[in-house]
C-alpha positions in Angstrom: 0.0 0.0 0.0 1.3 3.3 -0.9 1.7 5.7 2.0 2.1 8.9 0.0 -1.1 10.4 1.6 0.6 10.6 5.0 3.2 13.1 3.8 1.3 15.2 1.3 0.5 18.8 1.9 -3.2 19.6 1.5 -3.8 22.3 -1.0 -7.2 23.5 -2.0 -8.8 23.3 1.4 -10.3 26.7 0.8 -12.1 29.3 2.7 -15.8 29.2 1.7 -19.2 30.1 2.8 -22.1 28.3 4.6 -25.8 28.9 4.6 -27.2 30.1 7.9 -28.7 26.6 8.5 -25.3 24.9 8.3 -23.8 23.7 11.6 -20.3 23.7 10.1 -18.3 25.8 7.6 -18.6 24.5 4.0 -15.5 24.8 1.8 -16.6 26.0 -1.6 -15.1 28.5 -4.1 -11.3 29.0 -4.5 -9.9 32.4 -3.4 -6.6 33.7 -4.9 -4.6 32.7 -1.8 -5.2 29.6 0.2 -4.3 28.4 3.7 -2.4 25.2 3.5 -3.1 22.4 6.1 -0.1 20.1 6.4 -0.7 16.4 6.5 0.3 14.5 9.6 3.9 13.2 9.6 3.7 10.7 12.5 2.5 7.2 12.6 -1.1 6.6 11.4 -3.3 5.8 14.4 -6.4 4.7 12.4 -7.2 0.9 12.3 -8.1 -0.5 8.9 -7.4 2.9 7.3 -7.7 1.7 3.8 -11.0 0.0 4.3 -9.6 -3.4 3.3 -11.1 -5.4 6.1 -14.4 -3.5 5.9 -14.6 -4.4 2.2 -13.6 -8.0 2.8 -16.3 -8.4 5.4 -19.0 -6.8 3.2 -19.2 -3.7 5.3 -18.9 -5.3 8.7 -16.2 -4.1 11.0 -14.8 -4.4 14.5 -13.3 -0.9 14.3 -15.6 1.1 12.0 -19.1 2.1 13.2 -21.7 2.8 10.6 -24.3 5.5 11.2 -27.2 4.9 8.9 -30.6 3.2 8.6 -31.6 2.7 4.9 -34.7 0.8 5.9 -36.0 4.0 7.6 -34.8 6.5 5.0 -31.7 7.6 6.9 -29.1 6.8 4.3 -26.9 3.9 3.4 -23.3 3.1 4.4 -21.7 0.2 2.5 -18.5 -1.1 1.0 -17.2 -0.6 -2.5 -14.5 -2.3 -4.4 -13.4 1.1 -5.8 -10.2 2.3 -4.0 -8.2 5.5 -3.7 -5.0 3.4 -3.8 -4.1 -0.1 -4.7 -5.8 -2.1 -1.9 -9.4 -2.8 -2.8 -12.0 -1.1 -0.6 -13.7 2.2 0.2 -16.8 3.3 2.0 -19.9 4.3 -0.1 -22.2 6.9 1.5 -25.5 7.6 -0.2 -29.3 7.7 -0.1 -31.4 5.3 -2.0 -34.9 6.6 -2.3 -36.6 9.9 -3.2 -38.6 9.5 0.0 -35.5 9.4 2.2 -34.8 12.0 4.9 -32.1 14.1 3.2 -31.5 16.0 6.4 -29.9 12.8 7.8 -26.1 12.5 7.6 -25.1 8.9 7.0 -21.5 8.1 7.8 -19.0 6.1 9.8 -16.8 6.7 12.8 -13.9 5.1 14.7 -12.4 5.5 18.1 -8.7 6.3 17.7 -6.5 5.5 20.6 -2.9 6.4 21.5 -3.1 10.1 21.3 -0.6 12.2 23.2 -2.4 14.8 25.4 -2.3 18.4 24.3 -0.8 17.6 20.9 -1.8 18.8 17.4 -3.0 16.1 15.0 -4.2 16.0 11.4 -7.2 13.9 10.3 -7.0 13.3 6.5 -8.8 11.1 4.1 -9.6 10.8 0.4 -13.0 11.6 -1.0 -14.5 10.7 -4.4 -17.5 12.8 -5.6 -17.8 12.4 -9.4 -20.8 14.7 -9.7 -18.8 17.8 -10.4 -19.1 21.4 -9.2 -22.9 21.3 -9.2 -22.9 18.3 -6.8 -25.7 18.5 -4.2 -23.5 16.7 -1.7 -20.6 17.5 0.6 -18.5 15.5 3.0 -18.2 16.4 6.7 -15.1 15.2 8.6 -14.0 15.8 12.1 -13.2 14.5 15.6 -14.9 14.5 19.0 -13.5 13.6 22.5 -14.8 10.8 24.8 -17.6 13.0 26.0 -18.7 13.8 22.5 -17.3 17.4 22.5 -16.2 18.6 19.1 -12.5 18.8 18.6 -12.8 19.7 14.9 -15.4 19.7 12.2 -15.2 20.8 8.5 -17.4 20.5 5.5 -15.9 20.1 2.1 -17.5 20.3 -1.4 -16.0 18.9 -4.5 -15.8 22.4 -6.0 -13.1 23.2 -3.5 -10.9 20.2 -4.3 -9.5 21.1 -7.8 -6.0 21.7 -6.3 -6.2 19.0 -3.6 -3.7 16.1 -3.8 -4.9 13.2 -5.9 -4.8 9.5 -5.0 -3.8 6.8 -7.5 -7.4 6.8 -8.7 -7.4 10.5 -9.5 -11.1 11.0 -8.8 -10.2 10.7 -5.1 -9.0 14.0 -3.6 -7.5 14.5 -0.1 -9.2 16.6 2.5 -7.9 17.3 6.1 -8.7 19.0 9.3 -6.4 19.8 12.3 -7.3 19.2 15.9 -5.7 19.4 19.3 -6.1 16.4 21.6 -6.4 18.5 24.7 -6.4 16.2 27.7 -7.5 13.2 25.7 -5.7 10.1 24.8 -8.4 9.0 22.4 -10.8 10.6 20.0 -13.6 9.6 17.7 -13.1 10.5 14.0 -15.9 10.6 11.5 -16.9 11.2 7.9 -20.5 11.9 6.9 -22.5 12.7 3.8 -24.3 16.0 3.8 -27.0 17.0 1.4 -26.6 20.7 0.5 -29.5 21.0 -1.9 -32.2 18.3 -1.9 -34.0 20.1 -4.7 -31.1 19.2 -7.1 -31.5 15.5 -6.5 -33.4 13.6 -9.2 -33.2 10.4 -11.3 -31.2 7.5 -9.7 -31.1 8.7 -6.1 -28.1 6.5 -5.3 -26.0 7.9 -8.1 -27.3 11.5 -7.5 -26.1 11.4 -3.8 -23.2 8.9 -3.7 -19.7 9.8 -2.5 -16.9 7.4 -1.4 -14.3 7.9 1.3 -11.0 6.0 1.7 -7.4 6.1 3.0 -7.9 7.6 6.5 -5.1 8.9 8.6 -4.7 10.5 12.0 -1.1 11.5 12.7 0.8 14.1 14.6 1.1 17.4 12.8 
């Protein structure tokens, strides 16, 4: 497995705008000058970071927790053979029916252990959204402490990823967010699907809403 994503600088994580109803900042248009978030340089603390075991077990995992309920219209979290790098596997986030609750945010999370207290970390992952700049979806990534308090959260839209590092499969682009561990030695990281504009969803609901995530890393800044 190529580990290039651990050392790449993140470009194109751009200052953007959010609607008043958003609970987190959404990265959208590219300004002339961009803040650069450096990828973590330490050891990766994420278990099954490349979603290989998740894929091999048909979406079942001892380390990844799925947050979805497709039978009740709250989205679908499943495995995909498509991969950012050479090891087969990624996580597919989507809705499946026009009657689904598009305010839900299906996703997955993992408790990451072994953090050093009061230390800066970078959570990074690769996102595939092939719907282009008019995509009605975004990805929300972040981390919380053991009590559920937010350590970091950021929303990224594919329109902001033109200059972001590419994976081997170039449709996957890297996004990242920094957080400080505070007094914690563990944190829960997450990636969730966010519908930005439900009115733009039509036709095949799965294809109209689907994104994939892969190649997770939590490492010291």
